[in-house]
C-alpha positions in Angstrom: 0.0 0.0 0.0 1.2 3.5 -0.9 -0.3 6.4 1.1 0.1 9.7 -0.8 -0.3 12.8 1.4 -0.4 16.4 0.0 0.1 19.6 2.0 0.9 23.3 2.0 3.2 23.1 5.0 5.5 20.7 6.8 5.0 19.9 10.5 8.1 18.3 12.0 9.3 17.7 8.4 6.2 15.7 7.5 3.1 16.4 5.4 -0.1 16.5 7.4 -2.8 15.7 4.8 -5.8 16.3 7.1 -6.6 19.9 8.0 -10.3 19.5 8.7 -13.3 17.2 7.8 -13.5 19.2 4.6 -9.8 18.9 3.8 -8.7 15.4 3.1 -5.6 15.7 1.0 -4.6 12.1 0.5 -4.8 9.1 -1.8 -4.1 5.5 -1.3 -2.8 3.1 -3.9 -2.8 -0.7 -3.5 0.2 -2.1 -5.4 0.5 -5.3 -7.3 3.5 -7.2 -8.9 5.3 -5.5 -11.7 5.7 -2.0 -13.0 2.6 0.2 -12.7 1.4 3.8 -12.6 -1.1 5.8 -10.6 -3.1 8.9 -11.4 -5.5 10.6 -9.0 -9.2 10.9 -10.0 -9.3 14.5 -8.7 -6.8 17.3 -8.9 -4.8 18.3 -5.9 -3.3 21.6 -4.9 -0.1 21.3 -2.8 3.4 22.5 -2.1 4.6 19.2 -0.6 3.9 15.5 -1.3 4.8 12.6 0.9 4.8 8.9 -0.1 4.5 6.3 2.7 4.9 2.6 1.8 3.2 0.1 4.1 3.3 -3.7 4.2 5.7 -4.1 1.3 6.9 -7.7 1.0 9.5 -6.8 -1.7 11.7 -3.8 -2.3 10.0 -1.0 -4.2 11.6 1.1 -7.0 10.0 4.4 -7.9 10.9 5.2 -11.5 9.2 8.6 -11.8 7.0 11.0 -9.9 5.3 13.6 -12.0 2.8 16.4 -11.4 0.8 18.1 -14.1 0.0 21.8 -13.6 -3.4 22.9 -14.8 -4.8 26.4 -14.7 -7.4 28.7 -16.2 -6.0 30.4 -19.3 -5.4 33.9 -18.1 -3.0 36.6 -19.2 -1.7 39.0 -16.6 -2.5 42.5 -17.9 -1.9 44.5 -14.7 1.4 45.1 -13.0 2.7 46.7 -9.8 6.2 47.6 -8.7 7.6 49.9 -6.1 10.7 50.3 -3.9 9.0 48.4 -1.0 9.8 44.7 -1.4 7.0 43.7 1.0 4.4 45.5 -1.2 5.9 43.8 -4.3 5.7 40.4 -2.6 2.0 41.1 -1.6 1.1 42.0 -5.1 2.6 38.8 -6.5 0.9 36.8 -3.8 -2.4 38.3 -4.8 -1.9 37.5 -8.4 -0.9 33.9 -7.6 -3.8 33.4 -5.2 -6.3 34.8 -7.7 -5.0 32.5 -10.4 -5.2 29.5 -8.1 -8.8 30.2 -7.2 -9.9 29.8 -10.9 -10.4 26.5 -12.5 -13.7 25.9 -14.4 -15.3 28.3 -11.9 -14.3 30.7 -9.2 -13.5 28.8 -6.0 -13.4 30.0 -2.4 -10.0 28.4 -2.2 -8.1 25.8 -4.1 -7.7 23.4 -1.2 -10.9 22.6 0.7 -14.3 22.2 -0.9 -13.5 24.3 -4.0 -17.0 25.7 -4.2 -18.4 28.8 -5.9 -19.7 30.6 -2.8 -21.6 33.7 -3.8 -20.1 35.8 -1.0 -16.6 34.4 -0.3 -15.7 34.1 -4.0 -16.8 37.7 -4.7 -13.8 39.0 -2.9 -11.5 37.5 -5.5 -13.0 39.9 -8.1 -11.1 42.8 -6.5 -7.9 41.0 -7.3 -9.1 39.7 -10.7 -9.8 43.1 -12.3 -6.4 44.7 -11.8 -4.5 41.4 -12.5 -6.4 39.9 -15.5 -9.2 42.4 -16.5 -12.7 41.4 -17.4 -12.2 37.7 -18.3 -15.0 35.4 -19.3 -14.9 33.4 -16.0 -16.2 36.5 -14.2 -19.3 36.6 -16.3 -19.7 32.8 -15.6 -19.6 33.5 -11.9 -22.4 36.0 -12.1 -24.5 33.7 -14.3 -23.8 30.6 -12.1 -25.1 32.4 -9.0 -28.1 33.8 -10.8 -29.0 30.3 -12.0 -28.7 29.0 -8.5 -31.5 31.2 -7.3 -34.0 29.3 -5.2 -37.7 29.1 -6.0 -38.3 31.3 -2.9 -36.3 34.1 -4.6 -33.5 33.7 -2.2 -30.0 33.5 -3.7 -28.2 30.3 -2.8 -25.0 30.9 -1.0 -23.0 28.2 -3.0 -23.2 26.6 -6.4 -22.1 23.1 -7.2 -22.5 20.2 -4.8 -24.9 22.1 -2.6 -25.8 21.0 0.8 -28.9 22.3 2.6 -26.9 24.5 5.0 -25.4 26.4 2.1 -28.7 28.1 1.5 -28.8 29.7 4.9 -26.3 32.5 4.4 -28.9 35.0 3.2 -26.5 38.0 3.2 -24.5 36.3 0.4 -27.2 37.3 -2.1 -26.7 40.9 -1.0 -22.9 40.7 -1.4 -23.4 39.1 -4.9 -25.7 42.0 -5.9 -23.1 44.5 -4.7 -20.4 42.8 -6.8 -22.8 42.6 -9.8 -23.3 46.4 -9.6 -19.6 47.1 -9.2 -18.9 45.0 -12.3 -21.6 46.9 -14.2 -20.1 50.3 -13.1 -16.6 49.2 -14.1 -17.4 47.7 -17.5 -20.9 48.8 -18.5 -21.9 45.2 -19.0 -25.7 45.5 -18.9 -26.3 42.0 -20.2 -25.5 40.4 -16.8 -28.0 42.5 -14.9 
């Protein structure tokens, strides 16, 4: 058995692949005789990976470990530079974080549930506009949330893989409307209203 753990940090020089009940960052592969390969069913976001081999009756040889990087096709149009290295670092961290939070939708974060929350995700817009401009995925965010409106008229707090408790954050609809209006004022895009 090979346990594969993924993580953002090391604790005592080890990956801790469990941060909460919503953050299980591990895979398990049961080996067989002969050369073989393994690919995860779902993508992972990590800085560190750890392989733990358990119950091996023979020696194991790892021929190759490979990761594939995937990201939404964005082109950075904005830039920032000043004589304060900390501010330059913050700008670059914002660009990288914004890019990591886009896949086929906006996500609240690239690690946990990766959901399109109407409120949480809307904060990313303030980083998207100066970094990448008015890209198509922004319009998709507004349309996704609009399509998720409940029959009661309430805006759902999250899209994709909804659970009943996701519909209880009523203020998210208000946040979404505010971001929709900001987008309209910036770009005059009346089709999304």
